[in-house]
Structures are given as structure tokens and as C-alpha cells.
Backbone and ligand atoms as CSV (ligand in chain L), in Angstrom:
chain,resi,resn,atom,element,x,y,z
A,1,MET,N,N,-15.809,4.585,-13.669
A,1,MET,CA,C,-15.319,5.750,-12.916
A,1,MET,C,C,-14.781,5.290,-11.551
A,2,MET,N,N,-13.593,5.754,-11.225
A,2,MET,CA,C,-12.956,5.343,-9.979
A,2,MET,C,C,-13.177,6.438,-8.929
A,3,THR,N,N,-13.788,6.107,-7.816
A,3,THR,CA,C,-13.925,7.107,-6.755
A,3,THR,C,C,-12.767,6.979,-5.775
A,4,ILE,N,N,-12.347,8.123,-5.272
A,4,ILE,CA,C,-11.236,8.152,-4.322
A,4,ILE,C,C,-11.778,8.611,-2.970
A,5,GLU,N,N,-11.491,7.825,-1.946
A,5,GLU,CA,C,-11.967,8.168,-0.594
A,5,GLU,C,C,-10.790,8.329,0.350
A,6,ILE,N,N,-11.006,9.092,1.399
A,6,ILE,CA,C,-9.995,9.210,2.457
A,6,ILE,C,C,-10.662,8.814,3.772
A,7,ILE,N,N,-9.977,7.976,4.503
A,7,ILE,CA,C,-10.504,7.539,5.797
A,7,ILE,C,C,-9.379,7.675,6.811
A,8,GLN,N,N,-9.714,8.077,8.028
A,8,GLN,CA,C,-8.696,8.038,9.079
A,8,GLN,C,C,-8.959,6.825,9.950
A,9,GLY,N,N,-7.953,5.972,10.114
A,9,GLY,CA,C,-8.148,4.796,10.950
A,9,GLY,C,C,-7.170,3.684,10.644
A,10,ASP,N,N,-7.587,2.492,11.048
A,10,ASP,CA,C,-6.745,1.300,10.970
A,10,ASP,C,C,-7.118,0.521,9.704
A,11,ILE,N,N,-6.158,0.338,8.819
A,11,ILE,CA,C,-6.433,-0.291,7.521
A,11,ILE,C,C,-6.890,-1.748,7.666
A,12,THR,N,N,-6.504,-2.406,8.745
A,12,THR,CA,C,-6.872,-3.826,8.897
A,12,THR,C,C,-8.374,-4.000,9.110
A,13,LYS,N,N,-9.060,-2.924,9.459
A,13,LYS,CA,C,-10.509,-3.004,9.750
A,13,LYS,C,C,-11.366,-2.730,8.515
A,14,LEU,N,N,-10.715,-2.406,7.402
A,14,LEU,CA,C,-11.476,-1.967,6.225
A,14,LEU,C,C,-12.116,-3.104,5.439
A,15,HIS,N,N,-13.290,-2.847,4.892
A,15,HIS,CA,C,-13.959,-3.817,4.029
A,15,HIS,C,C,-13.742,-3.425,2.577
A,16,VAL,N,N,-12.655,-3.927,2.037
A,16,VAL,CA,C,-12.298,-3.693,0.633
A,16,VAL,C,C,-11.740,-5.006,0.092
A,17,ASP,N,N,-11.618,-5.114,-1.215
A,17,ASP,CA,C,-11.095,-6.352,-1.806
A,17,ASP,C,C,-9.599,-6.527,-1.513
A,18,ILE,N,N,-8.875,-5.419,-1.577
A,18,ILE,CA,C,-7.429,-5.502,-1.390
A,18,ILE,C,C,-6.936,-4.473,-0.391
A,19,ILE,N,N,-6.140,-4.952,0.551
A,19,ILE,CA,C,-5.441,-4.066,1.475
A,19,ILE,C,C,-3.975,-4.062,1.069
A,20,VAL,N,N,-3.419,-2.882,0.906
A,20,VAL,CA,C,-2.002,-2.779,0.550
A,20,VAL,C,C,-1.188,-2.647,1.829
A,21,ASN,N,N,-0.078,-3.359,1.866
A,21,ASN,CA,C,0.842,-3.312,3.006
A,21,ASN,C,C,2.110,-2.557,2.621
A,22,ALA,N,N,2.607,-1.739,3.545
A,22,ALA,CA,C,3.909,-1.078,3.371
A,22,ALA,C,C,4.963,-1.985,3.986
A,23,ALA,N,N,5.464,-2.904,3.158
A,23,ALA,CA,C,6.355,-3.957,3.641
A,23,ALA,C,C,7.825,-3.536,3.510
A,24,ASN,N,N,8.714,-4.477,3.733
A,24,ASN,CA,C,10.141,-4.252,3.446
A,24,ASN,C,C,10.595,-5.358,2.507
A,25,THR,N,N,11.811,-5.241,1.989
A,25,THR,CA,C,12.261,-6.166,0.950
A,25,THR,C,C,12.268,-7.629,1.407
A,26,SER,N,N,12.380,-7.853,2.712
A,26,SER,CA,C,12.421,-9.242,3.205
A,26,SER,C,C,11.057,-9.919,3.124
A,27,LEU,N,N,9.992,-9.129,3.122
A,27,LEU,CA,C,8.609,-9.624,3.156
A,27,LEU,C,C,8.284,-10.426,4.423
A,28,LEU,N,N,9.133,-10.321,5.414
A,28,LEU,CA,C,8.932,-11.159,6.600
A,28,LEU,C,C,8.283,-10.427,7.776
A,29,GLY,N,N,7.710,-9.278,7.498
A,29,GLY,CA,C,7.017,-8.546,8.556
A,29,GLY,C,C,7.900,-7.488,9.192
A,30,GLY,N,N,7.297,-6.704,10.063
A,30,GLY,CA,C,8.021,-5.606,10.710
A,30,GLY,C,C,7.086,-4.848,11.623
A,31,GLY,N,N,7.354,-3.562,11.803
A,31,GLY,CA,C,6.504,-2.738,12.667
A,31,GLY,C,C,5.452,-2.013,11.858
A,32,GLY,N,N,4.921,-0.941,12.395
A,32,GLY,CA,C,3.966,-0.087,11.694
A,32,GLY,C,C,2.780,-0.855,11.124
A,33,VAL,N,N,2.373,-0.461,9.935
A,33,VAL,CA,C,1.190,-1.080,9.325
A,33,VAL,C,C,1.480,-2.546,8.964
A,34,ASP,N,N,2.707,-2.843,8.635
A,34,ASP,CA,C,3.129,-4.222,8.334
A,34,ASP,C,C,2.877,-5.121,9.552
A,35,GLY,N,N,3.305,-4.651,10.706
A,35,GLY,CA,C,3.086,-5.401,11.944
A,35,GLY,C,C,1.600,-5.621,12.198
A,36,ALA,N,N,0.811,-4.562,11.984
A,36,ALA,CA,C,-0.635,-4.646,12.244
A,36,ALA,C,C,-1.304,-5.651,11.306
A,37,ILE,N,N,-0.924,-5.626,10.022
A,37,ILE,CA,C,-1.539,-6.529,9.037
A,37,ILE,C,C,-1.219,-7.989,9.359
A,38,HIS,N,N,0.032,-8.269,9.680
A,38,HIS,CA,C,0.385,-9.659,10.023
A,38,HIS,C,C,-0.276,-10.091,11.336
A,39,ARG,N,N,-0.367,-9.187,12.287
A,39,ARG,CA,C,-0.985,-9.512,13.579
A,39,ARG,C,C,-2.466,-9.820,13.397
A,40,GLU,N,N,-3.163,-8.960,12.689
A,40,GLU,CA,C,-4.614,-9.141,12.527
A,40,GLU,C,C,-4.950,-10.218,11.491
A,41,GLY,N,N,-4.113,-10.342,10.467
A,41,GLY,CA,C,-4.387,-11.299,9.388
A,41,GLY,C,C,-3.997,-12.727,9.736
A,42,GLY,N,N,-3.079,-12.872,10.683
A,42,GLY,CA,C,-2.671,-14.205,11.113
A,42,GLY,C,C,-1.550,-14.793,10.273
A,43,PRO,N,N,-1.090,-16.001,10.653
A,43,PRO,CA,C,0.125,-16.605,10.101
A,43,PRO,C,C,0.063,-17.020,8.629
A,44,GLU,N,N,-1.146,-17.123,8.073
A,44,GLU,CA,C,-1.240,-17.518,6.651
A,44,GLU,C,C,-0.570,-16.507,5.732
A,45,ILE,N,N,-0.589,-15.248,6.143
A,45,ILE,CA,C,0.012,-14.211,5.300
A,45,ILE,C,C,1.526,-14.428,5.231
A,46,LEU,N,N,2.126,-14.677,6.380
A,46,LEU,CA,C,3.572,-14.913,6.415
A,46,LEU,C,C,3.947,-16.186,5.651
A,47,GLU,N,N,3.082,-17.193,5.750
A,47,GLU,CA,C,3.330,-18.426,4.991
A,47,GLU,C,C,3.418,-18.137,3.493
A,48,ASP,N,N,2.465,-17.344,2.999
A,48,ASP,CA,C,2.481,-16.964,1.579
A,48,ASP,C,C,3.726,-16.139,1.247
A,49,CYS,N,N,4.093,-15.250,2.146
A,49,CYS,CA,C,5.285,-14.414,1.919
A,49,CYS,C,C,6.524,-15.294,1.787
A,50,ARG,N,N,6.608,-16.306,2.613
A,50,ARG,CA,C,7.761,-17.228,2.538
A,50,ARG,C,C,7.788,-17.973,1.206
A,51,LYS,N,N,6.613,-18.348,0.726
A,51,LYS,CA,C,6.552,-19.029,-0.580
A,51,LYS,C,C,7.065,-18.107,-1.686
A,52,ILE,N,N,6.666,-16.852,-1.619
A,52,ILE,CA,C,7.119,-15.888,-2.629
A,52,ILE,C,C,8.641,-15.745,-2.559
A,53,ARG,N,N,9.178,-15.664,-1.347
A,53,ARG,CA,C,10.634,-15.560,-1.172
A,53,ARG,C,C,11.358,-16.777,-1.741
A,54,ASN,N,N,10.762,-17.941,-1.543
A,54,ASN,CA,C,11.382,-19.152,-2.075
A,54,ASN,C,C,11.407,-19.146,-3.592
A,55,ARG,N,N,10.403,-18.498,-4.168
A,55,ARG,CA,C,10.291,-18.425,-5.618
A,55,ARG,C,C,11.195,-17.359,-6.212
A,56,GLN,N,N,11.135,-16.169,-5.671
A,56,GLN,CA,C,11.782,-15.023,-6.322
A,56,GLN,C,C,12.824,-14.315,-5.464
A,57,GLY,N,N,13.010,-14.740,-4.242
A,57,GLY,CA,C,13.892,-13.994,-3.344
A,57,GLY,C,C,13.162,-12.790,-2.782
A,58,SER,N,N,13.900,-11.743,-2.463
A,58,SER,CA,C,13.268,-10.604,-1.810
A,58,SER,C,C,12.442,-9.800,-2.812
A,59,CYS,N,N,11.708,-8.826,-2.296
A,59,CYS,CA,C,10.876,-7.971,-3.142
A,59,CYS,C,C,11.585,-6.623,-3.269
A,60,ALA,N,N,11.825,-6.193,-4.501
A,60,ALA,CA,C,12.566,-4.944,-4.705
A,60,ALA,C,C,11.722,-3.729,-4.320
A,61,VAL,N,N,12.376,-2.656,-3.994
A,61,VAL,CA,C,11.698,-1.393,-3.698
A,61,VAL,C,C,10.880,-0.965,-4.918
A,62,GLY,N,N,9.632,-0.601,-4.692
A,62,GLY,CA,C,8.746,-0.181,-5.785
A,62,GLY,C,C,7.939,-1.311,-6.400
A,63,GLU,N,N,8.320,-2.553,-6.089
A,63,GLU,CA,C,7.593,-3.706,-6.635
A,63,GLU,C,C,6.451,-4.105,-5.700
A,64,ALA,N,N,5.578,-4.990,-6.197
A,64,ALA,CA,C,4.430,-5.426,-5.401
A,64,ALA,C,C,4.175,-6.914,-5.622
A,65,VAL,N,N,3.800,-7.599,-4.555
A,65,VAL,CA,C,3.446,-9.026,-4.636
A,65,VAL,C,C,2.133,-9.242,-3.880
A,66,VAL,N,N,1.470,-10.349,-4.174
A,66,VAL,CA,C,0.162,-10.576,-3.547
A,66,VAL,C,C,0.145,-11.858,-2.716
A,67,THR,N,N,-0.557,-11.783,-1.584
A,67,THR,CA,C,-0.780,-12.962,-0.747
A,67,THR,C,C,-2.255,-13.008,-0.345
A,68,THR,N,N,-2.606,-14.089,0.322
A,68,THR,CA,C,-3.907,-14.163,0.988
A,68,THR,C,C,-4.019,-13.005,1.977
A,69,ALA,N,N,-5.243,-12.707,2.397
A,69,ALA,CA,C,-5.433,-11.724,3.464
A,69,ALA,C,C,-5.713,-12.420,4.795
A,70,GLY,N,N,-5.563,-13.734,4.816
A,70,GLY,CA,C,-5.755,-14.476,6.065
A,70,GLY,C,C,-7.102,-14.176,6.706
A,71,ASN,N,N,-7.059,-13.768,7.962
A,71,ASN,CA,C,-8.296,-13.492,8.712
A,71,ASN,C,C,-8.897,-12.118,8.452
A,72,LEU,N,N,-8.258,-11.326,7.629
A,72,LEU,CA,C,-8.814,-9.998,7.338
A,72,LEU,C,C,-10.037,-10.164,6.430
A,73,SER,N,N,-10.877,-9.148,6.383
A,73,SER,CA,C,-12.086,-9.284,5.547
A,73,SER,C,C,-11.770,-9.109,4.062
A,74,ALA,N,N,-10.613,-8.561,3.737
A,74,ALA,CA,C,-10.209,-8.404,2.337
A,74,ALA,C,C,-9.958,-9.770,1.698
A,75,ALA,N,N,-9.916,-9.783,0.362
A,75,ALA,CA,C,-9.619,-11.028,-0.345
A,75,ALA,C,C,-8.102,-11.252,-0.440
A,76,TYR,N,N,-7.372,-10.183,-0.598
A,76,TYR,CA,C,-5.916,-10.273,-0.757
A,76,TYR,C,C,-5.225,-9.135,-0.022
A,77,VAL,N,N,-3.930,-9.387,0.260
A,77,VAL,CA,C,-3.036,-8.297,0.673
A,77,VAL,C,C,-1.976,-8.140,-0.412
A,78,ILE,N,N,-1.800,-6.913,-0.874
A,78,ILE,CA,C,-0.686,-6.622,-1.770
A,78,ILE,C,C,0.417,-6.002,-0.922
A,79,HIS,N,N,1.598,-6.601,-0.989
A,79,HIS,CA,C,2.747,-6.096,-0.242
A,79,HIS,C,C,3.625,-5.322,-1.211
A,80,THR,N,N,3.826,-4.056,-0.916
A,80,THR,CA,C,4.730,-3.272,-1.747
A,80,THR,C,C,5.790,-2.676,-0.839
A,81,VAL,N,N,6.959,-2.430,-1.406
A,81,VAL,CA,C,8.076,-1.943,-0.596
A,81,VAL,C,C,8.376,-0.501,-0.965
A,82,GLY,N,N,8.093,0.395,-0.042
A,82,GLY,CA,C,8.364,1.810,-0.264
A,82,GLY,C,C,9.844,2.114,-0.099
A,83,PRO,N,N,10.270,3.273,-0.637
A,83,PRO,CA,C,11.664,3.678,-0.465
A,83,PRO,C,C,11.903,4.270,0.924
A,84,LYS,N,N,13.108,4.084,1.435
A,84,LYS,CA,C,13.519,4.803,2.648
A,84,LYS,C,C,13.912,6.199,2.207
A,85,TRP,N,N,13.443,7.205,2.937
A,85,TRP,CA,C,13.794,8.587,2.583
A,85,TRP,C,C,15.291,8.793,2.766
A,86,ASN,N,N,15.940,9.314,1.703
A,86,ASN,CA,C,17.383,9.570,1.770
A,86,ASN,C,C,17.671,10.965,1.210
A,87,ASN,N,N,16.979,11.953,1.820
A,87,ASN,CA,C,17.133,13.353,1.391
A,87,ASN,C,C,16.806,13.612,-0.071
A,88,GLY,N,N,16.060,12.700,-0.688
A,88,GLY,CA,C,15.624,12.916,-2.062
A,88,GLY,C,C,16.675,12.619,-3.116
A,89,VAL,N,N,17.799,12.036,-2.713
A,89,VAL,CA,C,18.875,11.815,-3.694
A,89,VAL,C,C,18.925,10.391,-4.232
A,90,SER,N,N,17.965,9.561,-3.859
A,90,SER,CA,C,17.998,8.158,-4.296
A,90,SER,C,C,16.766,7.763,-5.103
A,91,ASN,N,N,16.283,8.683,-5.943
A,91,ASN,CA,C,15.088,8.407,-6.749
A,91,ASN,C,C,13.897,7.950,-5.926
A,92,GLU,N,N,13.785,8.506,-4.726
A,92,GLU,CA,C,12.693,8.068,-3.865
A,92,GLU,C,C,11.320,8.330,-4.489
A,93,ALA,N,N,11.173,9.474,-5.166
A,93,ALA,CA,C,9.853,9.821,-5.722
A,93,ALA,C,C,9.406,8.782,-6.750
A,94,GLU,N,N,10.327,8.431,-7.649
A,94,GLU,CA,C,9.998,7.449,-8.678
A,94,GLU,C,C,9.687,6.084,-8.048
A,95,LYS,N,N,10.446,5.737,-7.037
A,95,LYS,CA,C,10.223,4.451,-6.369
A,95,LYS,C,C,8.854,4.432,-5.686
A,96,LEU,N,N,8.495,5.550,-5.059
A,96,LEU,CA,C,7.195,5.612,-4.397
A,96,LEU,C,C,6.057,5.567,-5.421
A,97,GLU,N,N,6.240,6.270,-6.526
A,97,GLU,CA,C,5.252,6.197,-7.610
A,97,GLU,C,C,5.041,4.753,-8.044
A,98,ASN,N,N,6.150,4.052,-8.207
A,98,ASN,CA,C,6.074,2.654,-8.639
A,98,ASN,C,C,5.279,1.791,-7.667
A,99,CYS,N,N,5.396,2.069,-6.378
A,99,CYS,CA,C,4.621,1.309,-5.385
A,99,CYS,C,C,3.135,1.398,-5.691
A,100,TYR,N,N,2.676,2.629,-5.938
A,100,TYR,CA,C,1.246,2.825,-6.203
A,100,TYR,C,C,0.859,2.240,-7.565
A,101,ILE,N,N,1.669,2.508,-8.584
A,101,ILE,CA,C,1.342,2.005,-9.928
A,101,ILE,C,C,1.325,0.473,-9.942
A,102,ASN,N,N,2.360,-0.136,-9.399
A,102,ASN,CA,C,2.444,-1.604,-9.446
A,102,ASN,C,C,1.348,-2.267,-8.608
A,103,SER,N,N,0.963,-1.627,-7.526
A,103,SER,CA,C,-0.137,-2.171,-6.720
A,103,SER,C,C,-1.454,-2.085,-7.486
A,104,LEU,N,N,-1.686,-0.963,-8.161
A,104,LEU,CA,C,-2.924,-0.807,-8.938
A,104,LEU,C,C,-2.970,-1.810,-10.093
A,105,LYS,N,N,-1.837,-1.990,-10.755
A,105,LYS,CA,C,-1.786,-2.955,-11.867
A,105,LYS,C,C,-2.076,-4.367,-11.382
A,106,LEU,N,N,-1.469,-4.723,-10.264
A,106,LEU,CA,C,-1.664,-6.063,-9.712
A,106,LEU,C,C,-3.134,-6.258,-9.305
A,107,ALA,N,N,-3.722,-5.236,-8.727
A,107,ALA,CA,C,-5.135,-5.307,-8.334
A,107,ALA,C,C,-6.013,-5.569,-9.560
A,108,GLU,N,N,-5.684,-4.905,-10.658
A,108,GLU,CA,C,-6.453,-5.102,-11.886
A,108,GLU,C,C,-6.307,-6.519,-12.405
A,109,GLU,N,N,-5.077,-7.017,-12.350
A,109,GLU,CA,C,-4.847,-8.397,-12.799
A,109,GLU,C,C,-5.667,-9.381,-11.965
A,110,LEU,N,N,-5.869,-9.039,-10.708
A,110,LEU,CA,C,-6.621,-9.918,-9.814
A,110,LEU,C,C,-8.129,-9.769,-10.021
A,111,GLY,N,N,-8.507,-8.781,-10.794
A,111,GLY,CA,C,-9.910,-8.615,-11.154
A,111,GLY,C,C,-10.791,-8.073,-10.044
A,112,VAL,N,N,-10.221,-7.297,-9.150
A,112,VAL,CA,C,-11.014,-6.779,-8.027
A,112,VAL,C,C,-11.491,-5.352,-8.295
A,113,LYS,N,N,-12.386,-4.895,-7.417
A,113,LYS,CA,C,-13.003,-3.581,-7.611
A,113,LYS,C,C,-12.523,-2.519,-6.629
A,114,SER,N,N,-12.046,-2.936,-5.451
A,114,SER,CA,C,-11.683,-1.917,-4.453
A,114,SER,C,C,-10.337,-2.214,-3.803
A,115,ILE,N,N,-9.639,-1.140,-3.466
A,115,ILE,CA,C,-8.292,-1.266,-2.910
A,115,ILE,C,C,-8.057,-0.148,-1.901
A,116,ALA,N,N,-7.367,-0.482,-0.810
A,116,ALA,CA,C,-7.046,0.532,0.207
A,116,ALA,C,C,-5.538,0.624,0.393
A,117,PHE,N,N,-5.040,1.847,0.384
A,117,PHE,CA,C,-3.605,2.103,0.567
A,117,PHE,C,C,-3.323,2.761,1.914
A,118,PRO,N,N,-2.267,2.351,2.585
A,118,PRO,CA,C,-1.764,3.139,3.716
A,118,PRO,C,C,-0.864,4.238,3.132
A,119,ASN,N,N,-0.352,5.113,3.973
A,119,ASN,CA,C,0.528,6.186,3.507
A,119,ASN,C,C,1.958,5.642,3.467
A,120,ILE,N,N,2.220,4.915,2.387
A,120,ILE,CA,C,3.475,4.179,2.213
A,120,ILE,C,C,4.706,5.072,2.438
A,121,SER,N,N,5.648,4.548,3.171
A,121,SER,CA,C,6.958,5.181,3.429
A,121,SER,C,C,6.946,6.356,4.416
A,122,THR,N,N,5.745,6.797,4.847
A,122,THR,CA,C,5.729,8.011,5.675
A,122,THR,C,C,5.858,7.758,7.177
A,123,GLY,N,N,6.062,6.497,7.552
A,123,GLY,CA,C,6.256,6.170,8.964
A,123,GLY,C,C,7.733,5.924,9.225
A,124,ILE,N,N,8.054,4.675,9.478
A,124,ILE,CA,C,9.426,4.267,9.803
A,124,ILE,C,C,10.413,4.693,8.710
A,125,TYR,N,N,9.989,4.709,7.447
A,125,TYR,CA,C,10.895,5.054,6.347
A,125,TYR,C,C,11.091,6.551,6.140
A,126,GLY,N,N,10.359,7.369,6.901
A,126,GLY,CA,C,10.678,8.798,7.000
A,126,GLY,C,C,10.454,9.677,5.781
A,127,TYR,N,N,9.644,9.230,4.830
A,127,TYR,CA,C,9.384,10.054,3.639
A,127,TYR,C,C,8.542,11.256,4.066
A,128,PRO,N,N,8.898,12.480,3.649
A,128,PRO,CA,C,8.097,13.649,4.031
A,128,PRO,C,C,6.633,13.477,3.595
A,129,LYS,N,N,5.729,13.730,4.536
A,129,LYS,CA,C,4.322,13.386,4.303
A,129,LYS,C,C,3.682,14.142,3.147
A,130,GLN,N,N,3.972,15.453,3.068
A,130,GLN,CA,C,3.362,16.256,1.998
A,130,GLN,C,C,3.775,15.712,0.627
A,131,ALA,N,N,5.062,15.499,0.447
A,131,ALA,CA,C,5.571,15.020,-0.850
A,131,ALA,C,C,5.011,13.636,-1.172
A,132,ALA,N,N,4.930,12.791,-0.173
A,132,ALA,CA,C,4.412,11.431,-0.396
A,132,ALA,C,C,2.929,11.470,-0.762
A,133,ALA,N,N,2.177,12.338,-0.098
A,133,ALA,CA,C,0.739,12.436,-0.373
A,133,ALA,C,C,0.517,12.949,-1.795
A,134,GLU,N,N,1.328,13.925,-2.221
A,134,GLU,CA,C,1.181,14.459,-3.585
A,134,GLU,C,C,1.395,13.360,-4.620
A,135,ILE,N,N,2.383,12.521,-4.383
A,135,ILE,CA,C,2.663,11.419,-5.312
A,135,ILE,C,C,1.499,10.426,-5.332
A,136,ALA,N,N,1.040,10.044,-4.153
A,136,ALA,CA,C,-0.033,9.050,-4.071
A,136,ALA,C,C,-1.283,9.537,-4.805
A,137,VAL,N,N,-1.657,10.780,-4.554
A,137,VAL,CA,C,-2.873,11.329,-5.163
A,137,VAL,C,C,-2.701,11.468,-6.667
A,138,LYS,N,N,-1.534,11.945,-7.088
A,138,LYS,CA,C,-1.283,12.118,-8.523
A,138,LYS,C,C,-1.381,10.778,-9.270
A,139,VAL,N,N,-0.713,9.773,-8.747
A,139,VAL,CA,C,-0.710,8.472,-9.432
A,139,VAL,C,C,-2.128,7.906,-9.517
A,140,VAL,N,N,-2.845,7.955,-8.424
A,140,VAL,CA,C,-4.184,7.371,-8.426
A,140,VAL,C,C,-5.118,8.153,-9.349
A,141,LYS,N,N,-5.021,9.483,-9.315
A,141,LYS,CA,C,-5.877,10.296,-10.187
A,141,LYS,C,C,-5.592,10.041,-11.662
A,142,GLU,N,N,-4.322,9.827,-11.981
A,142,GLU,CA,C,-3.950,9.640,-13.386
A,142,GLU,C,C,-4.185,8.216,-13.867
A,143,TYR,N,N,-4.389,7.296,-12.931
A,143,TYR,CA,C,-4.536,5.898,-13.311
A,143,TYR,C,C,-5.943,5.666,-13.840
A,144,SER,N,N,-6.034,5.158,-15.051
A,144,SER,CA,C,-7.376,4.885,-15.542
A,144,SER,C,C,-7.592,3.385,-15.552
A,145,SER,N,N,-8.658,2.990,-14.897
A,145,SER,CA,C,-8.950,1.577,-14.759
A,145,SER,C,C,-10.378,1.321,-15.192
A,146,SER,N,N,-10.555,0.234,-15.903
A,146,SER,CA,C,-11.913,-0.103,-16.315
A,146,SER,C,C,-12.586,-0.967,-15.257
A,147,LEU,N,N,-11.802,-1.461,-14.327
A,147,LEU,CA,C,-12.289,-2.457,-13.378
A,147,LEU,C,C,-12.419,-1.904,-11.961
A,148,LEU,N,N,-11.345,-1.251,-11.502
A,148,LEU,CA,C,-11.347,-0.725,-10.133
A,148,LEU,C,C,-12.339,0.429,-10.033
A,149,ASP,N,N,-13.217,0.376,-9.029
A,149,ASP,CA,C,-14.128,1.515,-8.894
A,149,ASP,C,C,-13.986,2.255,-7.570
A,150,ARG,N,N,-13.105,1.763,-6.685
A,150,ARG,CA,C,-12.971,2.430,-5.388
A,150,ARG,C,C,-11.541,2.331,-4.875
A,151,VAL,N,N,-10.931,3.486,-4.655
A,151,VAL,CA,C,-9.600,3.536,-4.060
A,151,VAL,C,C,-9.704,4.315,-2.754
A,152,VAL,N,N,-9.231,3.703,-1.675
A,152,VAL,CA,C,-9.319,4.353,-0.367
A,152,VAL,C,C,-7.913,4.642,0.155
A,153,PHE,N,N,-7.668,5.883,0.537
A,153,PHE,CA,C,-6.432,6.227,1.235
A,153,PHE,C,C,-6.732,6.177,2.725
A,154,VAL,N,N,-6.063,5.262,3.406
A,154,VAL,CA,C,-6.291,5.133,4.842
A,154,VAL,C,C,-5.166,5.844,5.580
A,155,CYS,N,N,-5.536,6.946,6.216
A,155,CYS,CA,C,-4.568,7.748,6.955
A,155,CYS,C,C,-4.665,7.386,8.428
A,156,PHE,N,N,-3.557,7.031,9.000
A,156,PHE,CA,C,-3.533,6.610,10.395
A,156,PHE,C,C,-3.413,7.840,11.290
A,157,ASP,N,N,-2.583,8.758,10.863
A,157,ASP,CA,C,-2.345,9.949,11.685
A,157,ASP,C,C,-3.083,11.162,11.128
A,158,GLU,N,N,-3.366,12.073,12.036
A,158,GLU,CA,C,-4.087,13.307,11.727
A,158,GLU,C,C,-3.385,14.117,10.624
A,159,ALA,N,N,-2.050,14.191,10.691
A,159,ALA,CA,C,-1.302,15.016,9.730
A,159,ALA,C,C,-1.548,14.536,8.302
A,160,ASN,N,N,-1.466,13.235,8.086
A,160,ASN,CA,C,-1.721,12.698,6.747
A,160,ASN,C,C,-3.181,12.897,6.342
A,161,PHE,N,N,-4.076,12.697,7.283
A,161,PHE,CA,C,-5.499,12.845,6.984
A,161,PHE,C,C,-5.784,14.267,6.483
A,162,THR,N,N,-5.227,15.256,7.158
A,162,THR,CA,C,-5.416,16.658,6.769
A,162,THR,C,C,-4.808,16.934,5.395
A,163,LEU,N,N,-3.615,16.404,5.163
A,163,LEU,CA,C,-2.951,16.588,3.870
A,163,LEU,C,C,-3.774,16.022,2.718
A,164,TYR,N,N,-4.271,14.821,2.890
A,164,TYR,CA,C,-5.055,14.182,1.820
A,164,TYR,C,C,-6.361,14.924,1.580
A,165,GLN,N,N,-6.974,15.411,2.655
A,165,GLN,CA,C,-8.221,16.179,2.482
A,165,GLN,C,C,-7.962,17.408,1.640
A,166,LYS,N,N,-6.859,18.108,1.913
A,166,LYS,CA,C,-6.523,19.312,1.146
A,166,LYS,C,C,-6.278,18.965,-0.313
A,167,LEU,N,N,-5.532,17.868,-0.532
A,167,LEU,CA,C,-5.179,17.508,-1.925
A,167,LEU,C,C,-6.382,17.035,-2.724
A,168,LEU,N,N,-7.371,16.517,-2.058
A,168,LEU,CA,C,-8.502,15.936,-2.804
A,168,LEU,C,C,-9.760,16.795,-2.771
A,169,GLU,N,N,-9.689,17.939,-2.117
A,169,GLU,CA,C,-10.926,18.751,-2.010
A,169,GLU,C,C,-11.276,19.418,-3.325
L,1,LIG,N1,N,-3.436,1.228,9.527
L,1,LIG,C1,C,-3.148,2.201,8.638
L,1,LIG,N2,N,-2.006,2.894,8.652
L,1,LIG,C2,C,-1.105,2.590,9.609
L,1,LIG,C3,C,-1.310,1.584,10.573
L,1,LIG,C4,C,-2.543,0.877,10.501
L,1,LIG,N3,N,-2.866,-0.094,11.362
L,1,LIG,N4,N,-0.211,1.531,11.378
L,1,LIG,C5,C,0.640,2.483,10.938
L,1,LIG,N5,N,0.115,3.131,9.879
L,1,LIG,P1,P,5.014,2.420,8.391
L,1,LIG,P2,P,6.915,2.677,6.153
L,1,LIG,C6,C,0.651,4.231,9.061
L,1,LIG,O1,O,6.045,2.780,9.404
L,1,LIG,O2,O,7.189,4.078,6.544
L,1,LIG,C7,C,7.783,-1.721,8.752
L,1,LIG,O3,O,8.616,-2.175,9.802
L,1,LIG,C8,C,1.765,5.090,9.622
L,1,LIG,O4,O,1.226,6.088,10.495
L,1,LIG,O5,O,4.064,1.332,8.699
L,1,LIG,O6,O,6.609,2.389,4.727
L,1,LIG,C9,C,8.052,-2.462,7.454
L,1,LIG,O7,O,8.325,-3.817,7.687
L,1,LIG,C10,C,2.325,5.713,8.357
L,1,LIG,O8,O,1.552,6.841,7.968
L,1,LIG,O9,O,5.687,2.016,6.971
L,1,LIG,C11,C,9.240,-1.723,6.911
L,1,LIG,O10,O,10.431,-2.178,7.490
L,1,LIG,C12,C,2.121,4.620,7.306
L,1,LIG,O11,O,1.223,3.666,7.901
L,1,LIG,C13,C,8.978,-0.295,7.319
L,1,LIG,O12,O,8.136,-0.371,8.473
L,1,LIG,C14,C,3.395,3.906,6.923
L,1,LIG,O13,O,4.198,3.749,8.072
L,1,LIG,C15,C,8.238,0.464,6.256
L,1,LIG,O14,O,8.138,1.817,6.618
């Protein structure tokens, strides 16, 4: 049985097996939660990201890749690339769904039990928070895993925290 939790705070401080990053296709870091993860996790994460780039090039929107978590307490960081909001005309919903699905699948392949997600795409990428939260909750609720037993939604801002509480009550 997979339990779903909501926490308000900084994802880099969480004690879970996997922290998910809302990255960009370059995998080379950025602002928001991506900036925080690289800052707190240290340079080993970027080193791994560069290796992945050398192997496969950039990371497509909706896809997910895994690196070390460096100095973070997690075992791994999964980097997934959310869609930029484009008024809903660029299959953003499907792309966002894929971020959650592909991250969960990768976590299972890694054989871990717990994973924490930020509110992918709802910051710099401008995805409407309500719609994004509905997708995140739907995908996680529908995902059946024999291995994962804890999924945490880490909400940084009050608005997302309130939305997730309503959706999961
Ligand atoms: N812990 C948890 N959540 C956080 C943290 C944190 N430390 N910091 C911010 N958030 P964003 P995006 C929340 O902008 O919209 C980067 O430059 C934030 O409040 O980090 O997917 C990448 O490199 C929001 O709810 O990611 C890309 O270029 C959520 O994390 C681009 O931003 C996502 O906001 C990706 O944009």
C-alpha cells in the first residue's frame, strides 16, 4: 500500500530515498527547486548530469533520468523536465503526466521505497497550479506499485499546499 503525504517546505531537507527535481532539458541546473537541489547537493550531481548528456544528449520534456543525490540525505535525485505552460495548446497535461509516471517507474527500477516530488512546472514554467495538482494527484493515486510505500508531495508555497490538501482530503 502506497501512502501519500503532503508537506510544506524545502524538498532538499527531506529524508526520503529519492528527491525529484524539476529540471530543464539541458540538465545543467537553473533556478527554483533545481537551483536549490544543485546548491545543497553539491557538484557531484552536476557531474552526473554531464555524464548523462554525454551519453544521450538533452533530456526530453516528460522524461526522467537519475543521478547521485550528492550531499543530500536521499540516495538519488531523479531529474524530470516539466512542460512550459503554453495556454494548454502544446499537450502540456500529457507531458506533465509523463513526468510523474516516468519518475515513479524509474524509482521502482531503482528498488527504492520512498519518493518526494516538488510541484513540477508550477514555478518558472507557469503551469496553472490547480490543473497541475490535479494531474499529480491523479497519476500517483492511479499508480500501483508493489515496492514504493511512500510518496510525498512537497509544496513550497502556501497556494500549492492548500490545493493538495483539498485534493487529498
Ligand atoms: N523545495 C521544494 N519546492 C521548491 C523549492 C524547494 N527548495 N524551490 C522552489 N520550489 P520551479 P518549474 C517550488 O520554478 O516551474 C528551473 O530554472 C516552486 O515554488 O522550480 O518546473 C529549471 O532549471 C514551484 O512550486 O520549476 C527550469 O529551467 C515548484 O517548486 C525551470 O526552472 C516548481 O518551480 C523549471 O520550472
